[in-house]
BASETOR-102258 format. One record per residue: x, y, z of N, C-alpha, C in turn. Coordinates in steps of 0.001 Angstrom, whole numbers, plus 500000, padded with zeros to 6 digits. Last residue first. Layout:
BEGIN
XYZXYZXYZ...
***
This chain:
BEGIN
604122955951234593603776954239234759603991954495236583601582958877233352603191958660234370603119956862234498600245958756230071600389959305232005601237958531232587600539958265227983601404959553228276601132959910229816600124955351226221599655956413227446600724957538227705602363955170223362601215954507224262600927956074225353604508956742222006603618956101221213601854955647221629605141960043223730605238958670223696603899958432222877606264963131223093605234962409222724605088960871222953608559965288225177608479963670224149606595963262224025608122968233225079608698967459225778608135966116224591607792971547224314607136970698225266607511969116225730609946972836222377608662972206222111608633971249223815611818976095223459611570974507222810610224974082223038610908979728222013611489978769223265611043976599222899613542980616219311611844980728220261612079979586221307615680980527217726615993981510219235614582981136220052615183978998215551615050980705215501614994981327216371616768977075216253617126977256215172616645979208214975614921975893218147615909976010218370616583977022218067612547975282216424611945976214217648614055976881217909613258973266214793613267974557214213613054975531215304613713971021216908614655971576215966614571973539215736610688971234218093611492971388218547613079971983218195609577970371214682609580971139215619610055972004216504610749967213215061610726968666214125610409970110214255609678966237217566611234966795217352611525968157216340607287965939216652607588967187217779608762967781217318607204964583213413606859964785214487606840966441214741609649962138212093609107963359212546608217963709213194613310960762212831611475960477212909610894962083212977615084960860209808615066961393211390613813961393211568615882958819206981615382959765207254615661959482209172617367957222204400617096957027205592616588958836205909616518956875200741617468957164202185616896957064203316613748956552199295614857955613199309615602955951200041610560955273200987611831956221200331612613955506199577608665953157202211608805953382200541609693954817199786609398954674204968608731953704204305608255954257203073612551955565205563611355956290204889610792955113204603614938954483207904614256954475205913613039954694206136616335956257210532615158955063210240614661955090208208618961956883212757617929956872211564617089956007210922619155958123215861618981957088214967618595957865213503622163960343215967620643959963216404620286958987215039624330961809215977624551960072216459622975960262216687623644964747216406624779964197215853624737962466216289619848964642216409621119965237216599622505964202216253615980964918216373617340964224215459618581965023216049615145963311219678614983964206218372616338964373218019613058959862220788614653960793220649614885962148219377611571958156220023611257959402220810612264959944221415612432956345218424611243957253217347611562958624218504613956954937219390614495955692219222613454956953218058611379952644220060612452954279221347612926954894220839610891951767217586610127952587218683610740953241219835613220950939216898612864951905215888612006952708217453613508948776219319614382949609218491613935950978217886611066947066218301611539947679219652612509948646219584610500945767216068611057946730215866610990947491217294609343941963216353608727943953216911609897944557216753609997939950215937608715940609214773608767941545215237611102938945218560612131939136217016610831939774215671608944938001220143609769939654219940610843940057218476608736936025219241607903936593218698608362937929218969610718934303220690610412934484219009609735935486218910609991934943223310611905935123222872611165935573220965607524933444223426607773935066223466608940935662223243608454930861223043607705931660222190607520933282221897609985930440225170610631930304223801610017931129222958608089931088227056609000931639227297609351931639225255606672928915226635606006929717226039606824931202226574608612926645227080607834926875225552607264928337225519610815925955228836610096926738228655609079927409227955611320922081228739612066923911228033610701924390228381611405920521232178611265920789230493611385922167230123614957921822232144613878921033231785612661921235232328616437924928230199616096923612231929615316923088231310617862927654230563617972926440229588617759925455230893616292930886229881617142930252230632616810928465229952616063933599228031615274932511227920616588931160228735616401937003228206616675935978228144615990934732228724616040939954225596615426938354226782616590937031226569617932943147226223617231941741225862616550940866226528620099945682225916619191944889226319618535943598225731623311946766225441622096946087225208621973945033226262624314950139227104624089948887227049623193948513226371624205952539225441624846952633227248624717951047227351625404953796222879624518952493223278625103952753224470625373956200221968624612956011220956624494954584221728626679958254223195626324957530223847625268956787223056628049960570221311629266958989222198628529957857222973626216962658222757626718962268221651627745960740221798623162962122224021624166962479224104624490961904223266620047964365222937620638963059222887622315963315223292617729966146225395619103966324224605619465964809224677614115967313226221615178965959226122616881966083225183614081969381228180613857968824226770615197967919227032610922971111230102611876969916230410611965969627228807608587972522229535610095973308229799611075972042229709606650970136230348606783971345230256607763972288230263607884966751231751606815968143231702607060969220230622608104964252229050608458965003230177607528965989230355605703961703228710606891962590228740606921963389229603606573957666230316605510958771230282606585960171229920607600955897229401606872955631230701606189957215230548609275956100227141608045955091226899607413955255228564611610957057228209611022957999227223609684957068226443613440954855229503612603955579229927611425956448229547615292954583227124613880953571227256612650954227228124617493956064227198615989956895226123614789955748226761618724956426230667619018955757229600617452956383228667619377959754231953618570958478231766618920957664230864620124962321234168620567961780233020619911960510233036618745965668234466618440964413234520619344963779233831619571969476235543619328967898234940619560966498234901618613971069238308619227969932238194618838969490236587617591972982239422618441973989238501618929972642238322614093972350239572615135972816239722615937973591239018611815971714238133611617973153239396613185973320239893612275970093236335611682971167236220611483972240236954613690968008237726614323969112237220613478970048236565611641967157239444612964968189240218613946968903239122609889966121238103609880967282238662611014967860239465611447963742236787610742964897235943610787966415236428612233962233239482612652963156238756612416963965237964608851961901240028610127962441241184611236963403240533608508959806237821607875961487238171608651962108238794610380958130238423610720958717237185610166960260237504611675956944240945610392957031240302610627958260239411614098957043243471613594955685242315612476955918241300616396959326242758615581958997243486614752957609242901619060961939243705618504960205243369617342959989244267620609964814243244620003964038244262619250963150243084623579965193242851623096965906243929621539965537244427626083964041240931624688963951240958624377964247242929628581965359239017628074965838240774626104965484240687631259963478237908629590964047237929629192964516239500634208964349236681633665963673238174631867964156237979636904964329234719635740964902235193635307964240236379638952963371232879639471964037234110638542964759235248637823961402230823638476962734230851638810963767232026637396959328231914638545959665230739638770960642230774635224960260233602636472959553234792637734960097233864633004961000231702634096961439232440635367961783233196632882957670230724633130958853229890633824959901230994632280956868233140633323956140232875633742957213231751629744958353233990630675958520234831631957957982234495627692957510232011628522959089231998629634959460232793627609954670232383628288954857231315628827956324230950626462955152235093627656954241234562628313955227233806623957956107234195624588956415235419626492956667235096623099954221232648623182955358232779623720956555233027622328951819234307623918951750233021623792953038232548620929952274236606622961952202236556623279952676235535618263952916237359618844953206236244620453953492236821617408953134239958616700952023239153617708951825237973618023955844240753618872954747241456618120953395240761618172958023238531617573957290238820618052956318239425619918962008238586619757960756238740618748959640239104620776964579238472619746964325239101619177962659238390623064967301239124623235966295238327621887965151239363624881970287238042624062969915239116623013968765238890628164969865236455626390969984236060625551969340237357630576969037236316630191970584237709628529971027237340630448967463233789630889967993234466630866969408235171629006967518231225627982967686231855629395967334233648630653967690228880629545968654229495629237968517230785631505965121228937631779965880228857631334967086229685628693963779227012628878963475228319630195964751228968627609966389225425628673965442225266628547965199226716624043967050223151625668967483224205626486966051224192622092968893221471623033967507221988623667967794223173621376971203220880619695969373220087620961968942220446620664974081222382621254972932222100620548971770221656619051976253223230619673976638222260620480975245221255620560975656226147619195976625225704619751976697224306621265974377228826621764973948227368620680974615226220619169975622230790621030974568231004620815974309229663616881976720231142617533977475231362619664977174231456615244974411232032614848975238231869616124976607232134616722970940232066615865971963233063616175972997232252617512968376230691617539969363230075616686970889231147618425964736230304616661966014230293616955966830231263620276963150228122619824964709229449618548964856229359620255960600227798619843961311227127619734962088228454621808956735226367621976958177227311620958959309226553620793954241224736620828955453224556620747956496226079620022950802224507620312952163225397620735952836224900618996948730222374620423949152222576619542950731223222616962945760222281617570947146221711618632947119222449617475943203221868615653943876221839616362945228221799618053939841221445618670941239221238617126942323221385618066936983222960617457937559221582617256939331222375619476933823224031619198935183224167618578936125222802619075930654225921619506931726224773618743932960224998621501930212228926620381929955228070620602930750226823622897931286232047622597930196231193621303930123230250625426933336233032623601933188232702623330932429231500626710934176235997626365933685234542625019932949234280625952937684237789626298935756237642626458935015236246624968939819236639625412939586237458625071938250236880625025940969232336624080940602234058624990939730235005626623941331230239626399942295231102626063942173232843625339940341228065626842940099228148627088941056229608622607942390228407623196941360227662624811941361227652620010943095230810621538943511230252622377941671229412616939942188230330617912941917231606619386942372230266613983939944230981614708941314229999616085942363230712613641936817230900613917937886231641614454938802230663611779934097232124612480934652231270613037935834231588610456932719234246610221932309233317611483932924231877611270932625237498610983933635236540611436932541235461612124930746239359611053931617239597610577932640238759614601929178239169613019928843238425611775929633238756616253930123239515616229929217240598614167929071240049617597931571237232618711930634238232617679929574238966616020933531236754615952932499236245616621931273236782616010934966239600615324934222239080614852933392237594619120935872239538618520934886240640617198934197240362618683937626237376619530936705237408619122935286238130616676939544238849616352938658237396617285937418237161618385940572240798617243939839241270616708939084239849620458941948239445620448940544239912619409939885240328619172943721237961619427942552236963620358941733237870616150944472239660617186944772239556617660943272238753612588944691238312613767943744239088614893944122238580608978944458237666610424944986236907611118944628238531607214941799236196607658942677237687608641943010236607604555941074234955605767941342234286605989942214235313602262937827233617602904938816235163603738938925235011600022937085231907601161937686231978601915938277233338598037933607230739598446935305231661599619935657231671596969932812228124597817933078229080598233934546230071594534933227226837594160932736227394595810932587228093594731935194224169594184935917225340593842934602226641597474935466222400597540934170223229595823935188224329597649937991221124597207937267220344597082935668221310597479939334223355596125940284222619596212938081221679599505939057224403598683938876224711597472939118224255601527940622222642601992938291222798600554938698223383600638943031222748600215942619221187600648940814221814601516943244225070600623944222224490599668942711223365604362942513225183603256942033226358601994942061225879605900944547223666606017943480223269605100942577223989605118946942224749605254946859222883605305945347222538605741946408227097604326946676227360604474946651225477608574947269227624608078945816227012607068945717227107608771949669228111608728949651226508608433948095226922608344949871230558607344950160229135607831949871228611610530948517231446609527947766232325608361948626230860613243949340231259612564948634230149610855947912230717614202950181233715614318951178232210613097950508231259614082948102235499613113948920235919612775950225234252614221944916233918614958945865234061613781947107234439611590942567234205612681943327233235613111944206234231610496938641234102611197939831235189612261940967234199607897937282233420609002937886232879609712938915234480606143934080233816606118935595234196607726935811233620603179933072231819604257933703231647604961934268232374600949929931232343600983931335233121602496931652232442598740928895230183599321928985231171599649930370231841598109927999226466597136928773227933598553928374228825596740928250222976598262928244223947597134928544225190594201927095221624595042928256221725595930927764223161592277924646222134591506926065222353593106927406222154593492922486220841592473922577220931592570924376221257596376922744221560595789922304220116594508922506219904596174924045223638597013924400223066596348924311221613596378921280225019595587922030225343595387922859224361598617919606224610597097919533223989595990920667224024600676921333225794599998921597224547599002921027223765599623921297228514599085922278227919599810922147226459599883918299228951598390918898229444598441920300228413602443918532228284601942917637227739600667918428227583603596920247230984603893920762229508603042919670228542602449918810233098601605919500233062602542920484231335604411916328232706603040916094232264602491917379232262606892917576233435606784917404231600604983916526231418605919918039235735606703918935234656606093918914233947606310915433236515605083916432236783605227917192236223609019914679235706608161913721235482606498914817235131610252916739238053611042916838236316609622916130235639609653915889240292608904917501239791609417917485238864610335913262240074609205913855240569608717914403239892613090913878240565612640913344239465611400913218239071613778915015243070613943915968241128613013915262240564612598912809244682611608913808244637612480914991243353614819911299244324613667910578243394612728911930243512616496912788245315617294912240243694615208911694243551615683912481248364615665914115247343616308913651245935616106909915248496614330910260248546614527911874247649618520908789248963617778908859248264616383909740247471618895910834251523619497910771250150619009910594248640615224910985252679616629911023252901617569910520251816613390913913253419613490913290252523615331912479252878611287914637256774612851914988255608612537913578254491610234913888258681611591914694259274612701914649258129607348914517259944607928914482258844608913915230259421606566912891263528606179914131262376607370913521260969608049910240264687606955911325265380605856912305264146609316909451261882609150910130262816608110910163263883611057909459258596609902908995259638610393908976261149612424910324255705612821909916256853611048910270258303611101908744252649610853909537253796611607908984254519612512906246251061612696907773250944612355909096251735614314903740250966613690904512251657613443906056251010613745901274248284614527902532248347613676902923249690612290900308246345612927899375246862614227900364247827610338900998244453611778901334244200612587901069245150608134899409245774608004899894243913609563899694243881608369900389248498608566899501248105608980899385246561608029903354247757608954903270248454609306901636248518604811903517246341606100904057245973607470903486246551603878902635249230604018901728248566605022901944246817604532904938250999605178903713251498604623902276250040603020906709249709604363906753249418604857905470250245600364905371250301600509905661248730602293905736248383600190905539252780600075904787252107600510904621251361599772908520253069600962907466253548601093906267252889597023909411251557599109909886251411600638908789252079595775907041253184595854907430251823597175907816251507596002908942256309596582907290255781596739907033254237595026911375255632596454911402255661597132910109255765592986911383252354593540912049254033594791911488254182593007914260250120592906912604250882592761912763251931594027916308248999592156916173248690592354914683249595596190917846248907596018916865247481594632915899248026596262919586251364596539919996249581596146918983248460595536917356252956594911917988252827595203918891251552598451916133253021596947915318252262595883916004252048600155918006254114600275917385252602598954916931251585599262918329256494598635919506255233598842918641254332599688916019257369598543916498257444598081917541256251602554915862256987601697914747256634600767915368256633604917918327255873603785917974256958603006916980256204605720920053253947606561919688255057606230918981256394604801921278251796604295921099253370604885921294253764606740920372249659606132921671249837605587921948251496606829917837250301608174918822249924607921919876249905603732916807250033604902916474251256606189917526250774603993917476246934602972917937248128603911917491249380605354915315245749605610916465245549605101917718246738604302913394246551605399913311247036605933914908247353601903913451245673601333913002246779603587913348247702602925913293243002602152914801243242601858914155245116603830910451242385605200911962242391603871912956243129601264909241242711601978908838243897603347909956243913599771910049240782599400910639241842600722910215243217601638908488238444601385909763238602601034910869240196602805905483240169601765906401239680601859908063239322604680902594239448604570903954239733603265904831239409
***
């Protein structure tokens, strides 16, 4: 049995046509057919159903095909490992991420890509359901998804990245002079929400339901810039997970208020599926993610307030809240002055 025979078999499965499979393998159709017949003779089974054209695989052939894919994948893994020893890690890493995590994940992919310049990174923003499906069918190498709440059964290892917190984007004239709000205070307030950010909305709905209230979501959009504009120009408040603040700062006049009692909306982490061959690039990416304090990066975009995260001061003896723009915002609130004009992202401030 030769690796080349298995490559012909896999090509026939992909193309479902003898001539196209031969063309994909850069051989003549008679040469491909002869190689497959020789493989059948060596294994003493019929693999391919033949008529005037390709008619599929026999049950025995389907089992051989699964082994062919496994052996070819192991061959590719060997090539990658040898290449990594010579020139550094190579390959492609396909990552499905929650839309709310897309900008935050750049804090991982950017340094990881710099460390492995020969690795091609493909990052797709997908709903949790599609991430779970991609991990199951092999179209994704790893996912950044909710931990413990992803649809379907999650098989594989996980690395926690951060806990999402709920925040309110207060329009001009709403919650003036406040440094925080409670979910219960949003009952009856006209709201905007992101259709691709169900975590914060569900947390708010559950909190209001416990207190006999109902949310009044009047505007839904799938784009953060559109949400910002609605809040800035209308009488609505926005409800989002704080990880969105990595994408772009709010416009002038829109304040970010932490929600007390919403220190954790949901846990988000990397999921690496269990499969053979082992997705080494995905596991290396997950191991690298453990070294990046992503929770602190995201929490630094929050103003201090009840339940706000506290970080240890470098070289200091106690915790402190992140300093900077929010210190000025708190001082403005205390003095009755106009609030500062938004959050400054640690990355680019242009809309994602």
